[in-house]
C-alpha positions as CSV (number, residue, x, y, z in Angstrom):
1,X,92.2,43.4,-131.9
2,X,91.6,39.6,-131.5
3,X,88.9,37.9,-129.4
4,X,89.2,38.2,-125.6
5,X,88.9,35.0,-123.6
6,X,85.8,34.8,-121.4
7,X,87.7,34.0,-118.2
8,X,89.8,37.2,-118.7
9,X,86.6,39.3,-118.7
10,X,85.2,37.2,-115.8
11,X,88.2,38.0,-113.7
12,X,87.8,41.7,-114.5
13,X,84.2,41.5,-113.4
14,X,85.5,40.0,-110.1
15,X,87.8,43.0,-109.7
16,X,85.0,45.3,-110.5
17,X,82.9,43.7,-107.7
18,X,85.7,44.1,-105.2
19,X,85.6,47.9,-105.8
20,X,81.8,47.9,-105.5
21,X,82.0,46.2,-102.1
22,X,84.5,48.8,-100.9
23,X,82.3,51.6,-102.3
24,X,85.2,52.8,-104.5
25,X,83.0,54.5,-107.0
26,X,85.7,55.9,-109.3
27,X,87.6,52.6,-109.7
28,X,84.3,50.7,-110.0
29,X,83.1,53.1,-112.8
30,X,86.5,52.7,-114.7
31,X,86.2,48.9,-114.5
32,X,82.6,48.9,-115.5
33,X,83.4,50.8,-118.7
34,X,86.4,48.5,-119.4
35,X,84.2,45.4,-119.1
36,X,81.5,46.9,-121.3
37,X,84.1,47.5,-124.0
38,X,85.6,44.0,-123.7
39,X,82.3,42.2,-123.8
40,X,82.0,43.3,-127.5
41,X,85.3,41.5,-128.2
42,X,84.8,38.5,-125.9
43,X,84.3,35.0,-127.1
44,X,80.7,33.8,-126.7
45,X,79.9,32.8,-123.1
46,X,76.4,33.4,-121.7
47,X,77.5,32.9,-118.1
48,X,79.9,35.8,-118.2
49,X,77.2,37.9,-119.9
50,X,74.8,37.1,-117.1
51,X,77.5,37.8,-114.5
52,X,77.9,41.2,-116.1
53,X,74.2,41.9,-116.0
54,X,74.1,41.0,-112.3
55,X,77.1,43.2,-111.6
56,X,75.4,46.1,-113.4
57,X,72.5,45.7,-111.0
58,X,74.9,45.6,-108.0
59,X,76.7,48.6,-109.3
60,X,73.5,50.7,-109.3
61,X,72.8,49.6,-105.8
62,X,76.2,50.9,-104.7
63,X,75.5,54.2,-106.4
64,X,72.2,54.5,-104.7
65,X,73.8,53.8,-101.3
66,X,76.6,56.3,-101.8
67,X,74.2,59.0,-103.0
68,X,70.5,58.2,-102.1
69,X,69.2,61.5,-103.5
70,X,70.3,60.5,-107.0
71,X,68.3,57.3,-107.5
72,X,67.5,57.8,-111.2
73,X,67.8,54.2,-112.5
74,X,65.1,51.6,-112.4
75,X,67.0,48.6,-111.0
76,X,64.1,46.4,-111.6
77,X,65.0,46.6,-115.3
78,X,68.3,44.9,-114.6
79,X,66.6,42.1,-112.6
80,X,64.1,41.5,-115.4
81,X,66.9,41.2,-117.9
82,X,68.6,38.5,-115.8
83,X,65.3,36.8,-114.8
84,X,64.7,36.3,-118.5
85,X,67.8,34.1,-118.5
86,X,67.0,32.5,-115.1
87,X,66.7,28.9,-116.4
88,X,70.4,29.0,-117.4
89,X,71.7,30.1,-114.0
90,X,73.8,27.5,-112.2
91,X,76.0,27.3,-109.1
92,X,77.8,30.5,-108.2
93,X,75.6,32.5,-110.6
94,X,72.4,31.3,-108.9
95,X,74.0,32.5,-105.6
96,X,74.7,35.9,-107.0
97,X,71.2,36.3,-108.5
98,X,69.4,35.4,-105.3
99,X,71.8,37.4,-103.1
100,X,71.4,40.6,-105.2
101,X,67.7,40.1,-105.5
102,X,67.5,39.8,-101.7
103,X,69.3,43.1,-101.5
104,X,66.9,44.7,-103.9
105,X,63.9,43.6,-102.0
106,X,65.5,44.8,-98.7
107,X,66.0,48.2,-100.2
108,X,62.3,48.4,-100.9
109,X,61.4,47.4,-97.3
110,X,60.1,44.0,-98.5
111,X,61.8,42.0,-95.7
112,X,59.9,38.7,-96.1
113,X,60.7,38.6,-99.8
114,X,64.3,39.6,-99.1
115,X,64.9,36.9,-96.5
116,X,63.4,34.4,-98.9
117,X,65.9,35.2,-101.6
118,X,68.8,35.3,-99.0
119,X,67.8,31.8,-97.9
120,X,68.0,30.6,-101.5
121,X,71.4,32.2,-101.8
122,X,72.5,30.6,-98.6
123,X,71.9,27.2,-100.1
124,X,74.6,28.0,-102.7
125,X,77.0,29.6,-100.2
126,X,79.2,26.5,-100.4
127,X,80.1,27.6,-104.0
128,X,81.6,30.8,-102.6
129,X,85.3,30.2,-101.7
130,X,86.3,33.8,-100.9
131,X,86.1,34.5,-97.2
132,X,85.3,38.2,-97.7
133,X,82.5,37.4,-100.2
134,X,81.0,35.1,-97.6
135,X,81.4,37.9,-95.0
136,X,79.3,40.1,-97.4
137,X,76.5,37.6,-97.2
138,X,76.8,37.3,-93.4
139,X,76.6,41.1,-93.1
140,X,73.4,41.3,-95.2
141,X,71.8,38.5,-93.2
142,X,72.7,40.4,-90.0
143,X,71.3,43.6,-91.4
144,X,67.9,42.1,-92.3
145,X,67.5,40.2,-89.1
146,X,68.3,43.4,-87.2
147,X,65.5,45.2,-89.1
148,X,63.1,42.2,-88.4
149,X,64.1,42.4,-84.7
150,X,65.5,38.9,-84.7
151,X,68.2,40.1,-82.4
152,X,70.1,36.9,-81.7
153,X,70.1,35.8,-85.3
154,X,71.4,39.2,-86.3
155,X,74.2,38.9,-83.7
156,X,75.1,35.5,-84.9
157,X,75.6,36.6,-88.5
158,X,77.2,40.0,-87.7
159,X,79.9,38.4,-85.5
160,X,81.0,36.3,-88.5
161,X,81.1,39.3,-90.8
162,X,82.8,41.5,-88.3
163,X,85.8,39.2,-87.7
164,X,86.4,38.7,-91.4
165,X,86.3,42.5,-92.1
166,X,88.4,43.3,-89.1
167,X,91.2,41.2,-90.5
168,X,91.1,43.2,-93.8
169,X,91.6,46.9,-93.3
170,X,90.5,47.7,-96.9
171,X,86.9,47.0,-95.9
172,X,86.8,49.7,-93.3
173,X,83.4,50.9,-94.3
174,X,81.9,47.5,-93.8
175,X,83.6,47.2,-90.4
176,X,81.9,50.5,-89.4
177,X,78.6,49.2,-90.6
178,X,79.0,46.0,-88.6
179,X,79.5,48.2,-85.5
180,X,76.2,50.0,-86.3
181,X,74.4,46.6,-86.5
182,X,76.0,45.3,-83.3
183,X,75.1,48.6,-81.5
184,X,71.6,48.5,-82.9
185,X,71.1,45.0,-81.5
186,X,72.4,46.0,-78.1
187,X,69.9,48.9,-78.2
188,X,67.1,46.5,-78.8
189,X,68.3,44.5,-75.8
190,X,68.3,47.8,-73.8
191,X,72.0,47.3,-73.2
192,X,73.0,50.9,-74.0
193,X,76.3,50.7,-72.1
194,X,77.4,48.0,-74.6
195,X,76.1,49.8,-77.7
196,X,77.8,53.2,-77.0
197,X,81.5,52.0,-77.4
198,X,80.7,50.5,-80.8
199,X,78.9,53.7,-81.9
200,X,81.6,56.0,-80.6
201,X,84.3,54.0,-82.3
202,X,82.3,53.8,-85.5
203,X,81.9,57.6,-85.6
204,X,85.6,58.1,-84.9
205,X,86.6,55.7,-87.7
206,X,84.1,57.3,-90.2
207,X,85.5,60.8,-89.5
208,X,89.1,59.5,-90.0
209,X,88.0,57.8,-93.2
210,X,86.5,61.1,-94.4
211,X,83.2,59.4,-95.3
212,X,80.6,62.0,-94.8
213,X,77.6,59.8,-95.4
214,X,78.7,57.1,-92.9
215,X,79.6,59.9,-90.5
216,X,76.0,61.3,-90.8
217,X,74.7,57.8,-90.0
218,X,77.0,57.6,-87.0
219,X,75.9,60.9,-85.6
220,X,72.3,59.9,-86.0
221,X,72.8,56.5,-84.3
222,X,74.5,58.1,-81.3
223,X,71.6,60.6,-81.1
224,X,69.2,57.7,-81.0
225,X,71.2,55.8,-78.4
226,X,71.3,58.8,-76.0
227,X,67.7,59.6,-76.7
228,X,66.6,56.1,-75.7
229,X,68.5,56.7,-72.4
230,X,66.5,60.0,-71.9
231,X,69.8,62.0,-72.2
232,X,68.2,64.5,-74.5
233,X,71.0,67.1,-74.1
234,X,73.5,64.8,-75.7
235,X,70.9,63.4,-78.1
236,X,70.1,66.9,-79.3
237,X,73.8,67.7,-80.0
238,X,74.3,64.6,-82.1
239,X,71.0,65.0,-84.0
240,X,71.9,68.6,-84.9
241,X,75.3,67.6,-86.1
242,X,73.7,64.9,-88.2
243,X,71.3,67.4,-89.6
244,X,74.0,69.9,-90.4
245,X,76.3,67.4,-92.2
246,X,73.3,65.6,-93.8
247,X,72.1,68.9,-95.3
248,X,75.6,69.6,-96.6
249,X,75.8,66.3,-98.5
250,X,72.2,65.8,-99.4
251,X,71.6,62.7,-97.2
252,X,68.0,61.6,-96.5
253,X,68.9,60.9,-92.9
254,X,68.1,64.6,-92.3
255,X,64.4,63.6,-92.2
256,X,64.8,61.4,-89.2
257,X,67.0,64.0,-87.5
258,X,64.4,66.7,-87.9
259,X,61.6,64.4,-86.6
260,X,63.5,63.5,-83.5
261,X,64.5,67.1,-82.8
262,X,60.9,68.2,-83.2
263,X,59.7,65.7,-80.7
264,X,62.5,66.6,-78.2
265,X,61.6,70.3,-78.4
266,X,57.9,69.7,-78.2
267,X,58.4,67.7,-75.0
268,X,60.6,70.6,-73.6
269,X,57.8,73.1,-74.4
270,X,59.9,74.8,-77.1
271,X,57.1,75.0,-79.5
272,X,58.4,77.5,-82.1
273,X,61.7,75.5,-82.5
274,X,59.8,72.3,-82.7
275,X,57.5,73.6,-85.4
276,X,60.5,74.9,-87.4
277,X,61.9,71.3,-87.4
278,X,58.5,70.0,-88.4
279,X,58.3,72.3,-91.5
280,X,61.9,71.6,-92.4
281,X,61.5,67.9,-91.9
282,X,58.3,67.6,-93.9
283,X,60.0,69.5,-96.8
284,X,62.9,67.0,-96.8
285,X,60.5,64.1,-96.5
286,X,58.7,65.3,-99.6
287,X,62.0,65.9,-101.4
288,X,63.1,62.3,-100.8
289,X,59.6,60.8,-101.4
290,X,59.4,59.5,-97.8
291,X,55.6,59.6,-97.5
292,X,55.5,57.8,-94.1
293,X,57.4,60.7,-92.6
294,X,55.3,63.2,-94.5
295,X,52.3,61.8,-92.6
296,X,54.2,61.7,-89.3
297,X,55.1,65.3,-89.6
298,X,51.5,66.2,-90.4
299,X,50.3,64.4,-87.3
300,X,53.1,66.0,-85.2
301,X,52.3,69.4,-86.5
302,X,48.6,69.1,-85.6
């Protein structure tokens, strides 16, 4: 077999990335293996090699998101490999590096570091011509500003992402996640009547999509929204459904569901049921190395 042109491999990496963004694990794995094989036959091009290293990192982030309980790869290794070549990053590659690094810091809860890298990426956003790729950036900005309680900034970015995804039905998962962020911002503004339609629609869409992990998140989010309105009867139903489905698929969201159910039952004077959720929740927190919740369950138990 002859030498493969670098742009051909680069285009296949682009296709690989499209499947990653759609959470199409099977197709992404197939393309990942194809690209690995073609790199050995590709003409020398360091930018394509760096692009591959960045996409390997992004691929691992996707796998962790789809199945958080199987986080067995040290993604920092991928970053170190690319950082060692950092001086040669230019244009669109510099965008991807900073964008993916921001996602990595966000996943660790390092929000200040994450927003710093996102801001670096934003300076190179003019190099990104694809509308859906820009939507991906807007969504991540909306997500981090939501977690930092910068509500209006989050709403600004999520609106841009939402309209781009809405026009492309293949990005249904991202559209649902946009609804979660919009609803979360309305929750923070104590506008529950505006949050609920987004949450209910998101749950309906995730069920129709057959995506159990997103459905678990949707059930938990609805429980939270009703809980904040002191409608504990409805909150309990959604928390219990989230717990049941989360246990079935091994989602770490079961920890939060157990904690909220324990508090609800303690407030209702149902001590034995509350303690059962404490024990179960602490066990899951230890399983998923969520030490903050381990401490919270210990305090709640006492």
